[in-house]
N, CA, C and O atoms as a Tinker XYZ file with bonds, in Angstrom:
   192  protein
     1  N     97.635000  117.000000  121.480000    73     2
     2  CA    96.723000  116.340000  120.566000    64     1     3
     3  C     96.497000  114.905000  121.014000    63     2     4     5
     4  O     97.370000  114.263000  121.597000    81     3
     5  N     95.321000  114.438000  120.727000    73     3     6
     6  CA    95.027000  113.054000  121.098000    64     5     7
     7  C     95.683000  112.095000  120.110000    63     6     8     9
     8  O     96.046000  112.479000  118.998000    81     7
     9  N     95.825000  110.874000  120.526000    73     7    10
    10  CA    96.463000  109.842000  119.707000    64     9    11
    11  C     95.677000  109.586000  118.419000    63    10    12    13
    12  O     96.269000  109.347000  117.367000    81    11
    13  N     94.356000  109.637000  118.503000    73    11    14
    14  CA    93.511000  109.399000  117.331000    64    13    15
    15  C     93.737000  110.501000  116.298000    63    14    16    17
    16  O     93.833000  110.220000  115.103000    81    15
    17  N     93.820000  111.742000  116.748000    73    15    18
    18  CA    94.038000  112.869000  115.851000    64    17    19
    19  C     95.399000  112.774000  115.173000    63    18    20    21
    20  O     95.519000  113.037000  113.977000    81    19
    21  N     96.415000  112.404000  115.927000    73    19    22
    22  CA    97.759000  112.268000  115.376000    64    21    23
    23  C     97.789000  111.161000  114.325000    63    22    24    25
    24  O     98.388000  111.335000  113.264000    81    23
    25  N     97.160000  110.045000  114.602000    73    23    26
    26  CA    97.128000  108.938000  113.646000    64    25    27
    27  C     96.369000  109.300000  112.386000    63    26    28    29
    28  O     96.790000  108.934000  111.289000    81    27
    29  N     95.261000  110.008000  112.518000    73    27    30
    30  CA    94.487000  110.412000  111.331000    64    29    31
    31  C     95.268000  111.403000  110.475000    63    30    32    33
    32  O     95.242000  111.319000  109.247000    81    31
    33  N     95.956000  112.334000  111.113000    73    31    34
    34  CA    96.753000  113.291000  110.361000    64    33    35
    35  C     97.878000  112.593000  109.604000    63    34    36    37
    36  O     98.136000  112.920000  108.445000    81    35
    37  N     98.548000  111.638000  110.241000    73    35    38
    38  CA    99.612000  110.885000  109.573000    64    37    39
    39  C     99.050000  110.046000  108.429000    63    38    40    41
    40  O     99.687000  109.918000  107.383000    81    39
    41  N     97.868000  109.477000  108.618000    73    39    42
    42  CA    97.233000  108.717000  107.543000    64    41    43
    43  C     96.913000  109.618000  106.348000    63    42    44    45
    44  O     97.057000  109.202000  105.198000    81    43
    45  N     96.483000  110.844000  106.619000    73    43    46
    46  CA    96.216000  111.789000  105.532000    64    45    47
    47  C     97.491000  112.137000  104.775000    63    46    48    49
    48  O     97.463000  112.271000  103.552000    81    47
    49  N     98.602000  112.284000  105.480000    73    47    50
    50  CA    99.883000  112.549000  104.818000    64    49    51
    51  C    100.256000  111.381000  103.929000    63    50    52    53
    52  O    100.715000  111.580000  102.805000    81    51
    53  N    100.064000  110.168000  104.416000    73    51    54
    54  CA   100.353000  108.977000  103.603000    64    53    55
    55  C     99.499000  108.947000  102.341000    63    54    56    57
    56  O    100.004000  108.681000  101.250000    81    55
    57  N     98.220000  109.215000  102.488000    73    55    58
    58  CA    97.301000  109.189000  101.363000    64    57    59
    59  C     97.664000  110.254000  100.339000    63    58    60    61
    60  O     97.673000  109.982000   99.138000    81    59
    61  N     97.962000  111.454000  100.800000    73    59    62
    62  CA    98.317000  112.536000   99.880000    64    61    63
    63  C     99.641000  112.277000   99.173000    63    62    64    65
    64  O     99.785000  112.603000   97.995000    81    63
    65  N    100.606000  111.696000   99.875000    73    63    66
    66  CA   101.890000  111.419000   99.237000    64    65    67
    67  C    101.735000  110.357000   98.153000    63    66    68    69
    68  O    102.369000  110.450000   97.102000    81    67
    69  N    100.911000  109.362000   98.395000    73    67    70
    70  CA   100.665000  108.335000   97.376000    64    69    71
    71  C     99.934000  108.935000   96.181000    63    70    72    73
    72  O    100.225000  108.584000   95.038000    81    71
    73  N     98.994000  109.831000   96.432000    73    71    74
    74  CA    98.254000  110.471000   95.344000    64    73    75
    75  C     99.163000  111.369000   94.507000    63    74    76    77
    76  O     99.022000  111.428000   93.285000    81    75
    77  N    100.086000  112.062000   95.152000    73    75    78
    78  CA   101.011000  112.934000   94.410000    64    77    79
    79  C    101.915000  112.124000   93.493000    63    78    80    81
    80  O    102.155000  112.520000   92.353000    81    79
    81  N    102.412000  111.006000   93.974000    73    79    82
    82  CA   103.280000  110.151000   93.155000    64    81    83
    83  C    102.483000  109.568000   91.989000    63    82    84    85
    84  O    102.981000  109.489000   90.866000    81    83
    85  N    101.258000  109.167000   92.260000    73    83    86
    86  CA   100.422000  108.602000   91.198000    64    85    87
    87  C    100.107000  109.647000   90.133000    63    86    88    89
    88  O    100.132000  109.341000   88.941000    81    87
    89  N     99.812000  110.869000   90.549000    73    87    90
    90  CA    99.499000  111.934000   89.596000    64    89    91
    91  C    100.716000  112.301000   88.767000    63    90    92    93
    92  O    100.588000  112.589000   87.577000    81    91
    93  N    101.888000  112.294000   89.373000    73    91    94
    94  CA   103.117000  112.633000   88.645000    64    93    95
    95  C    103.567000  111.502000   87.738000    63    94    96    97
    96  O    104.374000  111.714000   86.832000    81    95
    97  N    103.053000  110.300000   87.973000    73    95    98
    98  CA   103.442000  109.105000   87.219000    64    97    99
    99  C    104.950000  108.881000   87.255000    63    98   100   101
   100  O    105.563000  108.431000   86.287000    81    99
   101  N    105.526000  109.213000   88.414000    73    99   102
   102  CA   106.961000  109.063000   88.581000    64   101   103
   103  C    107.275000  108.991000   90.069000    63   102   104   105
   104  O    106.633000  109.664000   90.876000    81   103
   105  N    108.254000  108.184000   90.430000    73   103   106
   106  CA   108.708000  108.139000   91.810000    64   105   107
   107  C    108.128000  106.980000   92.594000    63   106   108   109
   108  O    107.416000  106.125000   92.068000    81   107
   109  N    108.462000  106.987000   93.869000    73   107   110
   110  CA   108.040000  105.927000   94.774000    64   109   111
   111  C    107.596000  106.575000   96.077000    63   110   112   113
   112  O    108.357000  107.359000   96.645000    81   111
   113  N    106.401000  106.283000   96.574000    73   111   114
   114  CA   105.901000  106.960000   97.772000    64   113   115
   115  C    106.422000  106.398000   99.091000    63   114   116   117
   116  O    105.994000  106.843000  100.156000    81   115
   117  N    107.327000  105.439000   99.045000    73   115   118
   118  CA   107.775000  104.766000  100.261000    64   117   119
   119  C    108.384000  105.684000  101.301000    63   118   120   121
   120  O    108.082000  105.563000  102.488000    81   119
   121  N    109.233000  106.598000  100.874000    73   119   122
   122  CA   109.881000  107.504000  101.830000    64   121   123
   123  C    108.895000  108.412000  102.524000    63   122   124   125
   124  O    108.944000  108.575000  103.743000    81   123
   125  N    108.010000  108.996000  101.766000    73   123   126
   126  CA   107.013000  109.904000  102.351000    64   125   127
   127  C    106.031000  109.148000  103.232000    63   126   128   129
   128  O    105.620000  109.651000  104.277000    81   127
   129  N    105.657000  107.960000  102.824000    73   127   130
   130  CA   104.716000  107.183000  103.627000    64   129   131
   131  C    105.379000  106.688000  104.912000    63   130   132   133
   132  O    104.738000  106.632000  105.962000    81   131
   133  N    106.638000  106.335000  104.831000    73   131   134
   134  CA   107.352000  105.870000  106.009000    64   133   135
   135  C    107.641000  106.970000  107.012000    63   134   136   137
   136  O    107.678000  106.721000  108.217000    81   135
   137  N    107.844000  108.181000  106.525000    73   135   138
   138  CA   108.161000  109.301000  107.397000    64   137   139
   139  C    106.962000  110.125000  107.817000    63   138   140   141
   140  O    107.131000  111.177000  108.432000    81   139
   141  N    105.769000  109.683000  107.509000    73   139   142
   142  CA   104.569000  110.466000  107.800000    64   141   143
   143  C    104.406000  110.745000  109.293000    63   142   144   145
   144  O    104.049000  111.861000  109.671000    81   143
   145  N    104.656000  109.769000  110.133000    73   143   146
   146  CA   104.515000  109.974000  111.575000    64   145   147
   147  C    105.524000  110.992000  112.086000    63   146   148   149
   148  O    105.183000  111.887000  112.860000    81   147
   149  N    106.760000  110.847000  111.649000    73   147   150
   150  CA   107.816000  111.770000  112.067000    64   149   151
   151  C    107.510000  113.195000  111.624000    63   150   152   153
   152  O    107.600000  114.128000  112.421000    81   151
   153  N    107.152000  113.362000  110.369000    73   151   154
   154  CA   106.866000  114.698000  109.832000    64   153   155
   155  C    105.663000  115.316000  110.535000    63   154   156   157
   156  O    105.669000  116.508000  110.842000    81   155
   157  N    104.652000  114.530000  110.786000    73   155   158
   158  CA   103.463000  115.037000  111.462000    64   157   159
   159  C    103.804000  115.572000  112.850000    63   158   160   161
   160  O    103.412000  116.688000  113.191000    81   159
   161  N    104.515000  114.808000  113.639000    73   159   162
   162  CA   104.885000  115.257000  114.993000    64   161   163
   163  C    105.841000  116.447000  114.922000    63   162   164   165
   164  O    105.716000  117.386000  115.708000    81   163
   165  N    106.782000  116.416000  114.000000    73   163   166
   166  CA   107.738000  117.508000  113.862000    64   165   167
   167  C    107.018000  118.825000  113.606000    63   166   168   169
   168  O    107.279000  119.818000  114.286000    81   167
   169  N    106.121000  118.842000  112.636000    73   167   170
   170  CA   105.438000  120.081000  112.282000    64   169   171
   171  C    104.354000  120.476000  113.271000    63   170   172   173
   172  O    104.128000  121.668000  113.478000    81   171
   173  N    103.678000  119.517000  113.889000    73   171   174
   174  CA   102.580000  119.888000  114.794000    64   173   175
   175  C    103.046000  120.254000  116.194000    63   174   176   177
   176  O    102.362000  121.009000  116.885000    81   175
   177  N    104.193000  119.741000  116.633000    73   175   178
   178  CA   104.599000  119.972000  118.018000    64   177   179
   179  C    105.851000  120.832000  118.174000    63   178   180   181
   180  O    106.008000  121.513000  119.188000    81   179
   181  N    106.743000  120.811000  117.183000    73   179   182
   182  CA   108.029000  121.480000  117.379000    64   181   183
   183  C    108.274000  122.685000  116.490000    63   182   184   185
   184  O    109.048000  123.570000  116.854000    81   183
   185  N    107.636000  122.736000  115.340000    73   183   186
   186  CA   107.839000  123.870000  114.428000    64   185   187
   187  C    106.592000  124.747000  114.403000    63   186   188   189
   188  O    105.465000  124.256000  114.454000    81   187
   189  N    106.814000  126.016000  114.325000    73   187   190
   190  CA   105.697000  126.971000  114.246000    64   189   191
   191  C    105.642000  127.591000  112.871000    63   190   192
   192  O    104.773000  128.420000  112.602000    81   191
């Protein structure tokens, strides 16, 4: 995958994690937003 695609996918994970916390009206999105790059690469390159 290109670098631009990887960055956009991680940005989408960040946006969705913030939206989920806001909708639940509970929690803090810091962990999910901080780990977005790691999770994106883990699932797109190493896990099937």
